[in-house]
Jmol script that loads the backbone (N, CA, C; Angstrom):
load data "model"
ATOM      1  N   MET A   1     -91.060 -87.896 -21.469  1.00  0.00           N
ATOM      2  CA  MET A   1     -91.839 -87.028 -22.316  1.00  0.00           C
ATOM      3  C   MET A   1     -90.996 -86.631 -23.530  1.00  0.00           C
ATOM      4  N   THR A   2     -91.510 -86.879 -24.699  1.00  0.00           N
ATOM      5  CA  THR A   2     -90.792 -86.493 -25.905  1.00  0.00           C
ATOM      6  C   THR A   2     -91.273 -85.138 -26.394  1.00  0.00           C
ATOM      7  N   ARG A   3     -90.366 -84.413 -26.977  1.00  0.00           N
ATOM      8  CA  ARG A   3     -90.693 -83.097 -27.518  1.00  0.00           C
ATOM      9  C   ARG A   3     -90.662 -83.186 -29.037  1.00  0.00           C
ATOM     10  N   PRO A   4     -91.482 -82.398 -29.692  1.00  0.00           N
ATOM     11  CA  PRO A   4     -91.456 -82.414 -31.156  1.00  0.00           C
ATOM     12  C   PRO A   4     -90.150 -81.829 -31.689  1.00  0.00           C
ATOM     13  N   CYS A   5     -89.802 -82.233 -32.885  1.00  0.00           N
ATOM     14  CA  CYS A   5     -88.613 -81.668 -33.533  1.00  0.00           C
ATOM     15  C   CYS A   5     -88.809 -80.177 -33.769  1.00  0.00           C
ATOM     16  N   GLN A   6     -87.718 -79.452 -33.736  1.00  0.00           N
ATOM     17  CA  GLN A   6     -87.743 -78.028 -34.032  1.00  0.00           C
ATOM     18  C   GLN A   6     -86.700 -77.728 -35.105  1.00  0.00           C
ATOM     19  N   LEU A   7     -86.911 -76.636 -35.794  1.00  0.00           N
ATOM     20  CA  LEU A   7     -86.024 -76.234 -36.874  1.00  0.00           C
ATOM     21  C   LEU A   7     -84.926 -75.291 -36.386  1.00  0.00           C
ATOM     22  N   TYR A   8     -83.801 -75.318 -37.076  1.00  0.00           N
ATOM     23  CA  TYR A   8     -82.687 -74.400 -36.878  1.00  0.00           C
ATOM     24  C   TYR A   8     -82.535 -73.666 -38.204  1.00  0.00           C
ATOM     25  N   LEU A   9     -82.905 -72.402 -38.229  1.00  0.00           N
ATOM     26  CA  LEU A   9     -82.889 -71.633 -39.468  1.00  0.00           C
ATOM     27  C   LEU A   9     -81.580 -70.872 -39.619  1.00  0.00           C
ATOM     28  N   ILE A  10     -81.097 -70.812 -40.852  1.00  0.00           N
ATOM     29  CA  ILE A  10     -79.900 -70.048 -41.183  1.00  0.00           C
ATOM     30  C   ILE A  10     -80.286 -69.046 -42.261  1.00  0.00           C
ATOM     31  N   THR A  11     -79.947 -67.780 -42.026  1.00  0.00           N
ATOM     32  CA  THR A  11     -80.307 -66.746 -42.996  1.00  0.00           C
ATOM     33  C   THR A  11     -79.469 -66.893 -44.267  1.00  0.00           C
ATOM     34  N   PRO A  12     -79.929 -66.281 -45.349  1.00  0.00           N
ATOM     35  CA  PRO A  12     -79.093 -66.227 -46.553  1.00  0.00           C
ATOM     36  C   PRO A  12     -77.806 -65.451 -46.264  1.00  0.00           C
ATOM     37  N   PRO A  13     -76.753 -65.670 -47.056  1.00  0.00           N
ATOM     38  CA  PRO A  13     -75.483 -64.983 -46.811  1.00  0.00           C
ATOM     39  C   PRO A  13     -75.505 -63.497 -47.146  1.00  0.00           C
ATOM     40  N   ALA A  14     -76.533 -63.056 -47.852  1.00  0.00           N
ATOM     41  CA  ALA A  14     -76.710 -61.632 -48.155  1.00  0.00           C
ATOM     42  C   ALA A  14     -78.199 -61.324 -48.071  1.00  0.00           C
ATOM     43  N   LEU A  15     -78.533 -60.219 -47.410  1.00  0.00           N
ATOM     44  CA  LEU A  15     -79.939 -59.838 -47.278  1.00  0.00           C
ATOM     45  C   LEU A  15     -80.037 -58.368 -46.918  1.00  0.00           C
ATOM     46  N   VAL A  16     -81.222 -57.818 -47.101  1.00  0.00           N
ATOM     47  CA  VAL A  16     -81.542 -56.468 -46.632  1.00  0.00           C
ATOM     48  C   VAL A  16     -82.392 -56.665 -45.384  1.00  0.00           C
ATOM     49  N   ALA A  17     -81.831 -56.380 -44.234  1.00  0.00           N
ATOM     50  CA  ALA A  17     -82.472 -56.715 -42.961  1.00  0.00           C
ATOM     51  C   ALA A  17     -83.864 -56.116 -42.823  1.00  0.00           C
ATOM     52  N   ALA A  18     -84.043 -54.890 -43.251  1.00  0.00           N
ATOM     53  CA  ALA A  18     -85.341 -54.228 -43.078  1.00  0.00           C
ATOM     54  C   ALA A  18     -86.452 -54.965 -43.806  1.00  0.00           C
ATOM     55  N   THR A  19     -86.172 -55.501 -44.977  1.00  0.00           N
ATOM     56  CA  THR A  19     -87.202 -56.247 -45.702  1.00  0.00           C
ATOM     57  C   THR A  19     -87.222 -57.714 -45.304  1.00  0.00           C
ATOM     58  N   PHE A  20     -86.079 -58.260 -44.903  1.00  0.00           N
ATOM     59  CA  PHE A  20     -86.021 -59.663 -44.497  1.00  0.00           C
ATOM     60  C   PHE A  20     -86.739 -59.904 -43.175  1.00  0.00           C
ATOM     61  N   ALA A  21     -86.907 -58.891 -42.370  1.00  0.00           N
ATOM     62  CA  ALA A  21     -87.574 -59.045 -41.069  1.00  0.00           C
ATOM     63  C   ALA A  21     -88.971 -59.633 -41.228  1.00  0.00           C
ATOM     64  N   ASP A  22     -89.722 -59.201 -42.229  1.00  0.00           N
ATOM     65  CA  ASP A  22     -91.061 -59.752 -42.458  1.00  0.00           C
ATOM     66  C   ASP A  22     -90.994 -61.212 -42.890  1.00  0.00           C
ATOM     67  N   THR A  23     -90.042 -61.545 -43.731  1.00  0.00           N
ATOM     68  CA  THR A  23     -89.856 -62.932 -44.162  1.00  0.00           C
ATOM     69  C   THR A  23     -89.514 -63.809 -42.968  1.00  0.00           C
ATOM     70  N   LEU A  24     -88.628 -63.324 -42.117  1.00  0.00           N
ATOM     71  CA  LEU A  24     -88.245 -64.074 -40.926  1.00  0.00           C
ATOM     72  C   LEU A  24     -89.438 -64.262 -40.003  1.00  0.00           C
ATOM     73  N   ALA A  25     -90.209 -63.229 -39.788  1.00  0.00           N
ATOM     74  CA  ALA A  25     -91.385 -63.333 -38.914  1.00  0.00           C
ATOM     75  C   ALA A  25     -92.352 -64.389 -39.428  1.00  0.00           C
ATOM     76  N   ARG A  26     -92.597 -64.402 -40.736  1.00  0.00           N
ATOM     77  CA  ARG A  26     -93.511 -65.407 -41.304  1.00  0.00           C
ATOM     78  C   ARG A  26     -92.958 -66.811 -41.116  1.00  0.00           C
ATOM     79  N   ALA A  27     -91.667 -66.987 -41.310  1.00  0.00           N
ATOM     80  CA  ALA A  27     -91.050 -68.302 -41.133  1.00  0.00           C
ATOM     81  C   ALA A  27     -91.156 -68.763 -39.682  1.00  0.00           C
ATOM     82  N   LEU A  28     -90.912 -67.853 -38.750  1.00  0.00           N
ATOM     83  CA  LEU A  28     -90.975 -68.219 -37.333  1.00  0.00           C
ATOM     84  C   LEU A  28     -92.398 -68.530 -36.898  1.00  0.00           C
ATOM     85  N   ASP A  29     -93.361 -67.866 -37.493  1.00  0.00           N
ATOM     86  CA  ASP A  29     -94.758 -68.099 -37.136  1.00  0.00           C
ATOM     87  C   ASP A  29     -95.329 -69.356 -37.786  1.00  0.00           C
ATOM     88  N   ALA A  30     -94.620 -69.909 -38.767  1.00  0.00           N
ATOM     89  CA  ALA A  30     -95.142 -71.046 -39.528  1.00  0.00           C
ATOM     90  C   ALA A  30     -94.881 -72.399 -38.875  1.00  0.00           C
ATOM     91  N   GLY A  31     -93.949 -72.471 -37.946  1.00  0.00           N
ATOM     92  CA  GLY A  31     -93.636 -73.768 -37.355  1.00  0.00           C
ATOM     93  C   GLY A  31     -92.764 -73.635 -36.128  1.00  0.00           C
ATOM     94  N   GLU A  32     -92.381 -74.780 -35.607  1.00  0.00           N
ATOM     95  CA  GLU A  32     -91.558 -74.830 -34.397  1.00  0.00           C
ATOM     96  C   GLU A  32     -90.094 -74.561 -34.751  1.00  0.00           C
ATOM     97  N   VAL A  33     -89.586 -73.422 -34.320  1.00  0.00           N
ATOM     98  CA  VAL A  33     -88.204 -73.035 -34.602  1.00  0.00           C
ATOM     99  C   VAL A  33     -87.469 -72.860 -33.281  1.00  0.00           C
ATOM    100  N   ALA A  34     -86.315 -73.501 -33.164  1.00  0.00           N
ATOM    101  CA  ALA A  34     -85.511 -73.401 -31.948  1.00  0.00           C
ATOM    102  C   ALA A  34     -84.538 -72.228 -32.007  1.00  0.00           C
ATOM    103  N   ALA A  35     -83.972 -71.982 -33.200  1.00  0.00           N
ATOM    104  CA  ALA A  35     -82.934 -70.959 -33.305  1.00  0.00           C
ATOM    105  C   ALA A  35     -82.848 -70.419 -34.723  1.00  0.00           C
ATOM    106  N   VAL A  36     -82.354 -69.185 -34.803  1.00  0.00           N
ATOM    107  CA  VAL A  36     -82.046 -68.535 -36.076  1.00  0.00           C
ATOM    108  C   VAL A  36     -80.585 -68.117 -36.024  1.00  0.00           C
ATOM    109  N   GLN A  37     -79.840 -68.493 -37.052  1.00  0.00           N
ATOM    110  CA  GLN A  37     -78.440 -68.071 -37.152  1.00  0.00           C
ATOM    111  C   GLN A  37     -78.328 -66.990 -38.225  1.00  0.00           C
ATOM    112  N   LEU A  38     -77.862 -65.825 -37.827  1.00  0.00           N
ATOM    113  CA  LEU A  38     -77.590 -64.752 -38.776  1.00  0.00           C
ATOM    114  C   LEU A  38     -76.231 -65.028 -39.400  1.00  0.00           C
ATOM    115  N   ARG A  39     -76.248 -65.329 -40.679  1.00  0.00           N
ATOM    116  CA  ARG A  39     -75.027 -65.752 -41.373  1.00  0.00           C
ATOM    117  C   ARG A  39     -74.756 -64.816 -42.545  1.00  0.00           C
ATOM    118  N   LEU A  40     -74.374 -63.602 -42.239  1.00  0.00           N
ATOM    119  CA  LEU A  40     -74.039 -62.638 -43.285  1.00  0.00           C
ATOM    120  C   LEU A  40     -72.547 -62.711 -43.568  1.00  0.00           C
ATOM    121  N   LYS A  41     -72.215 -62.762 -44.821  1.00  0.00           N
ATOM    122  CA  LYS A  41     -70.812 -62.827 -45.233  1.00  0.00           C
ATOM    123  C   LYS A  41     -70.432 -61.524 -45.920  1.00  0.00           C
ATOM    124  N   ASP A  42     -69.184 -61.163 -45.792  1.00  0.00           N
ATOM    125  CA  ASP A  42     -68.631 -60.008 -46.510  1.00  0.00           C
ATOM    126  C   ASP A  42     -69.338 -58.698 -46.192  1.00  0.00           C
ATOM    127  N   VAL A  43     -69.695 -58.489 -44.931  1.00  0.00           N
ATOM    128  CA  VAL A  43     -70.263 -57.209 -44.504  1.00  0.00           C
ATOM    129  C   VAL A  43     -69.433 -56.685 -43.336  1.00  0.00           C
ATOM    130  N   GLY A  44     -69.410 -55.383 -43.186  1.00  0.00           N
ATOM    131  CA  GLY A  44     -68.683 -54.766 -42.088  1.00  0.00           C
ATOM    132  C   GLY A  44     -69.456 -54.850 -40.782  1.00  0.00           C
ATOM    133  N   ASP A  45     -68.780 -54.505 -39.713  1.00  0.00           N
ATOM    134  CA  ASP A  45     -69.395 -54.567 -38.386  1.00  0.00           C
ATOM    135  C   ASP A  45     -70.639 -53.694 -38.276  1.00  0.00           C
ATOM    136  N   ASP A  46     -70.600 -52.491 -38.841  1.00  0.00           N
ATOM    137  CA  ASP A  46     -71.756 -51.595 -38.732  1.00  0.00           C
ATOM    138  C   ASP A  46     -72.995 -52.202 -39.382  1.00  0.00           C
ATOM    139  N   GLU A  47     -72.835 -52.749 -40.579  1.00  0.00           N
ATOM    140  CA  GLU A  47     -73.976 -53.374 -41.260  1.00  0.00           C
ATOM    141  C   GLU A  47     -74.455 -54.608 -40.501  1.00  0.00           C
ATOM    142  N   LEU A  48     -73.528 -55.370 -39.976  1.00  0.00           N
ATOM    143  CA  LEU A  48     -73.882 -56.558 -39.203  1.00  0.00           C
ATOM    144  C   LEU A  48     -74.652 -56.170 -37.945  1.00  0.00           C
ATOM    145  N   LEU A  49     -74.205 -55.140 -37.245  1.00  0.00           N
ATOM    146  CA  LEU A  49     -74.903 -54.684 -36.040  1.00  0.00           C
ATOM    147  C   LEU A  49     -76.290 -54.135 -36.359  1.00  0.00           C
ATOM    148  N   ARG A  50     -76.432 -53.458 -37.499  1.00  0.00           N
ATOM    149  CA  ARG A  50     -77.768 -52.981 -37.907  1.00  0.00           C
ATOM    150  C   ARG A  50     -78.698 -54.159 -38.164  1.00  0.00           C
ATOM    151  N   ALA A  51     -78.193 -55.185 -38.836  1.00  0.00           N
ATOM    152  CA  ALA A  51     -79.005 -56.375 -39.101  1.00  0.00           C
ATOM    153  C   ALA A  51     -79.402 -57.058 -37.795  1.00  0.00           C
ATOM    154  N   ILE A  52     -78.480 -57.142 -36.858  1.00  0.00           N
ATOM    155  CA  ILE A  52     -78.791 -57.734 -35.552  1.00  0.00           C
ATOM    156  C   ILE A  52     -79.887 -56.931 -34.862  1.00  0.00           C
ATOM    157  N   ASP A  53     -79.754 -55.616 -34.857  1.00  0.00           N
ATOM    158  CA  ASP A  53     -80.749 -54.761 -34.190  1.00  0.00           C
ATOM    159  C   ASP A  53     -82.139 -54.923 -34.787  1.00  0.00           C
ATOM    160  N   ILE A  54     -82.215 -55.208 -36.075  1.00  0.00           N
ATOM    161  CA  ILE A  54     -83.513 -55.376 -36.734  1.00  0.00           C
ATOM    162  C   ILE A  54     -84.061 -56.790 -36.552  1.00  0.00           C
ATOM    163  N   LEU A  55     -83.215 -57.808 -36.711  1.00  0.00           N
ATOM    164  CA  LEU A  55     -83.691 -59.194 -36.751  1.00  0.00           C
ATOM    165  C   LEU A  55     -83.753 -59.877 -35.385  1.00  0.00           C
ATOM    166  N   ARG A  56     -82.844 -59.521 -34.481  1.00  0.00           N
ATOM    167  CA  ARG A  56     -82.827 -60.162 -33.156  1.00  0.00           C
ATOM    168  C   ARG A  56     -84.170 -60.053 -32.440  1.00  0.00           C
ATOM    169  N   PRO A  57     -84.804 -58.870 -32.396  1.00  0.00           N
ATOM    170  CA  PRO A  57     -86.093 -58.781 -31.702  1.00  0.00           C
ATOM    171  C   PRO A  57     -87.194 -59.630 -32.346  1.00  0.00           C
ATOM    172  N   VAL A  58     -87.111 -59.830 -33.654  1.00  0.00           N
ATOM    173  CA  VAL A  58     -88.110 -60.666 -34.331  1.00  0.00           C
ATOM    174  C   VAL A  58     -88.044 -62.086 -33.774  1.00  0.00           C
ATOM    175  N   ALA A  59     -86.838 -62.606 -33.622  1.00  0.00           N
ATOM    176  CA  ALA A  59     -86.667 -63.960 -33.089  1.00  0.00           C
ATOM    177  C   ALA A  59     -86.945 -64.015 -31.590  1.00  0.00           C
ATOM    178  N   GLN A  60     -86.316 -63.134 -30.841  1.00  0.00           N
ATOM    179  CA  GLN A  60     -86.425 -63.210 -29.384  1.00  0.00           C
ATOM    180  C   GLN A  60     -87.838 -62.952 -28.881  1.00  0.00           C
ATOM    181  N   SER A  61     -88.617 -62.153 -29.593  1.00  0.00           N
ATOM    182  CA  SER A  61     -89.998 -61.909 -29.164  1.00  0.00           C
ATOM    183  C   SER A  61     -90.861 -63.157 -29.315  1.00  0.00           C
ATOM    184  N   ARG A  62     -90.356 -64.147 -30.042  1.00  0.00           N
ATOM    185  CA  ARG A  62     -91.062 -65.412 -30.225  1.00  0.00           C
ATOM    186  C   ARG A  62     -90.381 -66.540 -29.448  1.00  0.00           C
ATOM    187  N   ASP A  63     -89.522 -66.189 -28.512  1.00  0.00           N
ATOM    188  CA  ASP A  63     -88.761 -67.160 -27.715  1.00  0.00           C
ATOM    189  C   ASP A  63     -87.903 -68.080 -28.578  1.00  0.00           C
ATOM    190  N   VAL A  64     -87.346 -67.522 -29.639  1.00  0.00           N
ATOM    191  CA  VAL A  64     -86.444 -68.249 -30.525  1.00  0.00           C
ATOM    192  C   VAL A  64     -85.045 -67.681 -30.319  1.00  0.00           C
ATOM    193  N   ALA A  65     -84.076 -68.558 -30.078  1.00  0.00           N
ATOM    194  CA  ALA A  65     -82.698 -68.114 -29.870  1.00  0.00           C
ATOM    195  C   ALA A  65     -82.156 -67.470 -31.143  1.00  0.00           C
ATOM    196  N   PHE A  66     -81.440 -66.364 -30.964  1.00  0.00           N
ATOM    197  CA  PHE A  66     -80.846 -65.649 -32.091  1.00  0.00           C
ATOM    198  C   PHE A  66     -79.334 -65.774 -31.981  1.00  0.00           C
ATOM    199  N   LEU A  67     -78.722 -66.446 -32.958  1.00  0.00           N
ATOM    200  CA  LEU A  67     -77.293 -66.726 -32.949  1.00  0.00           C
ATOM    201  C   LEU A  67     -76.597 -65.974 -34.070  1.00  0.00           C
ATOM    202  N   LEU A  68     -75.366 -65.594 -33.829  1.00  0.00           N
ATOM    203  CA  LEU A  68     -74.564 -64.895 -34.828  1.00  0.00           C
ATOM    204  C   LEU A  68     -73.463 -65.820 -35.313  1.00  0.00           C
ATOM    205  N   ASN A  69     -73.285 -65.898 -36.604  1.00  0.00           N
ATOM    206  CA  ASN A  69     -72.253 -66.746 -37.184  1.00  0.00           C
ATOM    207  C   ASN A  69     -70.869 -66.105 -37.025  1.00  0.00           C
ATOM    208  N   ASP A  70     -69.931 -66.882 -36.536  1.00  0.00           N
ATOM    209  CA  ASP A  70     -68.498 -66.548 -36.484  1.00  0.00           C
ATOM    210  C   ASP A  70     -68.068 -65.463 -35.499  1.00  0.00           C
ATOM    211  N   ARG A  71     -68.919 -64.534 -35.146  1.00  0.00           N
ATOM    212  CA  ARG A  71     -68.495 -63.349 -34.394  1.00  0.00           C
ATOM    213  C   ARG A  71     -68.989 -63.380 -32.952  1.00  0.00           C
ATOM    214  N   ALA A  72     -68.342 -64.169 -32.114  1.00  0.00           N
ATOM    215  CA  ALA A  72     -68.730 -64.245 -30.704  1.00  0.00           C
ATOM    216  C   ALA A  72     -68.588 -62.895 -30.015  1.00  0.00           C
ATOM    217  N   ASP A  73     -67.622 -62.091 -30.444  1.00  0.00           N
ATOM    218  CA  ASP A  73     -67.431 -60.772 -29.841  1.00  0.00           C
ATOM    219  C   ASP A  73     -68.643 -59.878 -30.069  1.00  0.00           C
ATOM    220  N   LEU A  74     -69.145 -59.831 -31.299  1.00  0.00           N
ATOM    221  CA  LEU A  74     -70.328 -59.019 -31.586  1.00  0.00           C
ATOM    222  C   LEU A  74     -71.585 -59.634 -30.986  1.00  0.00           C
ATOM    223  N   ALA A  75     -71.654 -60.946 -30.957  1.00  0.00           N
ATOM    224  CA  ALA A  75     -72.818 -61.610 -30.362  1.00  0.00           C
ATOM    225  C   ALA A  75     -72.952 -61.219 -28.897  1.00  0.00           C
ATOM    226  N   ALA A  76     -71.841 -61.197 -28.177  1.00  0.00           N
ATOM    227  CA  ALA A  76     -71.869 -60.883 -26.749  1.00  0.00           C
ATOM    228  C   ALA A  76     -72.281 -59.442 -26.486  1.00  0.00           C
ATOM    229  N   ARG A  77     -71.826 -58.525 -27.313  1.00  0.00           N
ATOM    230  CA  ARG A  77     -72.120 -57.116 -27.030  1.00  0.00           C
ATOM    231  C   ARG A  77     -73.416 -56.614 -27.643  1.00  0.00           C
ATOM    232  N   SER A  78     -74.079 -57.440 -28.452  1.00  0.00           N
ATOM    233  CA  SER A  78     -75.284 -56.968 -29.136  1.00  0.00           C
ATOM    234  C   SER A  78     -76.559 -57.682 -28.696  1.00  0.00           C
ATOM    235  N   GLY A  79     -76.481 -58.485 -27.640  1.00  0.00           N
ATOM    236  CA  GLY A  79     -77.684 -59.109 -27.109  1.00  0.00           C
ATOM    237  C   GLY A  79     -78.107 -60.395 -27.779  1.00  0.00           C
ATOM    238  N   CYS A  80     -77.234 -60.963 -28.612  1.00  0.00           N
ATOM    239  CA  CYS A  80     -77.549 -62.256 -29.218  1.00  0.00           C
ATOM    240  C   CYS A  80     -77.544 -63.334 -28.137  1.00  0.00           C
ATOM    241  N   ASP A  81     -78.229 -64.423 -28.414  1.00  0.00           N
ATOM    242  CA  ASP A  81     -78.288 -65.525 -27.453  1.00  0.00           C
ATOM    243  C   ASP A  81     -77.056 -66.416 -27.513  1.00  0.00           C
ATOM    244  N   GLY A  82     -76.275 -66.285 -28.553  1.00  0.00           N
ATOM    245  CA  GLY A  82     -75.077 -67.091 -28.686  1.00  0.00           C
ATOM    246  C   GLY A  82     -74.440 -66.872 -30.036  1.00  0.00           C
ATOM    247  N   ALA A  83     -73.404 -67.670 -30.302  1.00  0.00           N
ATOM    248  CA  ALA A  83     -72.694 -67.588 -31.574  1.00  0.00           C
ATOM    249  C   ALA A  83     -72.424 -68.992 -32.081  1.00  0.00           C
ATOM    250  N   HIS A  84     -72.414 -69.132 -33.393  1.00  0.00           N
ATOM    251  CA  HIS A  84     -71.998 -70.379 -34.032  1.00  0.00           C
ATOM    252  C   HIS A  84     -70.564 -70.161 -34.488  1.00  0.00           C
ATOM    253  N   VAL A  85     -69.650 -70.955 -33.958  1.00  0.00           N
ATOM    254  CA  VAL A  85     -68.248 -70.824 -34.320  1.00  0.00           C
ATOM    255  C   VAL A  85     -67.795 -72.162 -34.878  1.00  0.00           C
ATOM    256  N   GLY A  86     -67.362 -72.146 -36.125  1.00  0.00           N
ATOM    257  CA  GLY A  86     -66.921 -73.373 -36.778  1.00  0.00           C
ATOM    258  C   GLY A  86     -65.542 -73.797 -36.315  1.00  0.00           C
ATOM    259  N   ALA A  87     -65.141 -74.977 -36.721  1.00  0.00           N
ATOM    260  CA  ALA A  87     -63.863 -75.545 -36.304  1.00  0.00           C
ATOM    261  C   ALA A  87     -62.674 -74.706 -36.761  1.00  0.00           C
ATOM    262  N   SER A  88     -62.806 -74.027 -37.886  1.00  0.00           N
ATOM    263  CA  SER A  88     -61.676 -73.246 -38.399  1.00  0.00           C
ATOM    264  C   SER A  88     -61.769 -71.762 -38.050  1.00  0.00           C
ATOM    265  N   ASP A  89     -62.759 -71.369 -37.257  1.00  0.00           N
ATOM    266  CA  ASP A  89     -62.945 -69.952 -36.903  1.00  0.00           C
ATOM    267  C   ASP A  89     -62.302 -69.601 -35.577  1.00  0.00           C
TER     268      ASP A  89
END
end "model"
wireframe off; spacefill off
backbone 0.3
color backbone group
């Protein structure tokens, strides 16, 4: 049995989570998405955790894995489904 292709979405490197949540919801509702990677650069832990708290439920409520870029420590303690860790991280 073959399965259809699914998308792996990566967020912009800078965003306002409260307003991006609606954009993310529309994207997830538009097609088959396997995972969303939150890829915020140059933000502190508090801002990153706030973004996770806002965006993670949008993905997980649609059975889409929510991954955090680079920060396996924060991914584990904030309910993310996993982390993307590059070769140099």
